[in-house]
Each structure stands twice: as C-alpha cells, then as structure tokens.
N, C-alpha and C positions, 0 to 999 in steps of 0.2 A: 460458530456458524451453525446452520441447521445440520442435524445428523444426516449422514449419507449424501451430502452435497456432491454433485458431479461437476468437476472442473471443466469438463468439455462443454458445459452450458455457457461458458464465458466467451463464446464466439465473437461477441461484440468487441472484444479486445483486439481482434485481428483487423479491424478497420483502421484507417489512418487516424492515429492519435498520438499524443505525446508518449504514452506508455509503450506503444508499439515502436515508435522512433527510438526510444532509449533501450529497447530490448527487454522490457519487463516480461517475465514469465511467471504464471501462477503454478506452484509446484505441489501444494498440499492444502487440504481443508479438513478440519476435524471439529469435533464438538468444542466450540468456544475459541477457535483460532483459524487463521488463514495465513499461509506463507507464500511469498513470491520472491523471486531473485532478479537481480539486475546486473549486467556486466559492468565492470569498471574498465573502460576503454576510451577511445577518442570521443565517443558520443557523450560520455559522462564525466570527462576530466575538466578541471579548471585549468587556467594557463600554466600552472606550475606542475602539471602532470599527476595530480592527485584527484580523487573523487570530489566533484563539485558538491558543496552543501545543498545547492538547489536541486541537484539530481536526487539526493537522499530525501529531500522533502517531496519530490515528485513520487518517488517510490512509496513513501509513507501515505501521501494523500490518495494515491491509486489504491493501495491496500485497504485503507479505511473506507473509501467510497464504495469499492466493490463489496467489502464486508457488509456495509449498510444495505446495499442493493440486495444482497443475499437474504438479509433479515426482513425486507419489506413484506408486508402482508399481501399487497397487490401491486407488483411492479409495473403493471400496465397502466395504472392510474396514480402511481406515486413515483417520486424521484428522490434520490439521495444526493445532496449537494454540500460541498465543503463550506463551513461557516467560519472556522478559525483553526489555524494550525501553528504549532511551535515546534522547534527542534533544537536539541543540544548536540553539537558535533563533538564527539569524544576522541576519535582516533582517525588518522588518515589511512587511505588505502590507495595503492598505485595501480594494481591490476587484479584480474581474477573476477570473482563474483561477490556481491553482497546479498544477504538474505534478510528480508523483513518478515517479522512475525507480528501479526495484528491480533490483539485480544480486546474484548469489550470491557470498558469501565462502567458504561451505562447504555442501555438500549431502551429508551422510552418511546412514547407514541410519536413525538415530534422532534426529538433530538437523540443522537447517538454520540457517545464519546469513546474514542479508541486509544489504546496504548500501542504504539508501534516501536519495536526494538529492532534495530538493524545491526547485523553482525557481519564480520568477514568470514572467509572460508575456514578459519581456525576457531570460529565461535567467539572471537573477541568483539566486544561492544564497540560499534562505530558511531551510532547515533540513537538518541532517544527522542521520540516525537509523541505528541498528543494531538489528536484531530477531533474537532467537534463537527458533526454533520447534521444539517437540517433535513428533515423528512417533509417534503412538500407535495402538493397535488400536481399532476402533470398538465 
C-alpha cells in the first residue's frame, strides 16, 4: 500500500455492507501489505460450526478491493472492482479470529492482482486466495 496510509480514511467500510455485517476490521497497513481480521462466529459459520469458505472469500475480496482502492491514482474518478477470485481452503477454524494479509502480485494501470493469505490466531494457514481487480472509470 502507499507509505503512511491512515486506516481511519476507510470510513466507507462503516456503512451497511457485507464486510460490516461479517465484522471485518482493518488492523494494519504498511509498505506493500494490508491486514484485516474477521470473527469466526455465528455470522461466518457454515452449518457444521466451522468457518464458511464463502466468508473467507468475502474477507479476501474485501482486502484486495480496498487495497486496490488505496492504490488508485484518482479514487474520485476510478473504481476498483473484483474481476476473478479463487481460494484454496487449507484448515478449518471453529472460533476466534482469522487474519487476512493482502500483498500485491501486479499493480498495473487497468488491473491489479493480489495474494491474500488467511491465518488463524496461532498463525496457521487457513486459506490462500488470489484476486484480480479491474480498475475502471466511475
């Protein structure tokens, strides 16, 4: 991400959205990475009481989309929208928090590609995802 990015500028995440509904919180931004966390609870469980794979994908796409937004040259005239996402679910989680760390693979003029690694509270890998984002005019 851009050096010195201030997470408090992400106020738009406080409006009604899927990220807010699932309890996603941005916790750290640094040179080349963005981290958010998501609770593993009744909002994010699948019927068998473990983290729903779709919730992991929501965390991954939220991270990548916001990371792309941060990278936009002119966010008033540009939008970052998901184009393709994949995810490999490695380990189940029953409760607590999962943490997503988003790093760039490619940040071009019209597309961005992000690597998102989701881990549990012990740092064990839960999910690996790759997101392609299209940068379009608003």
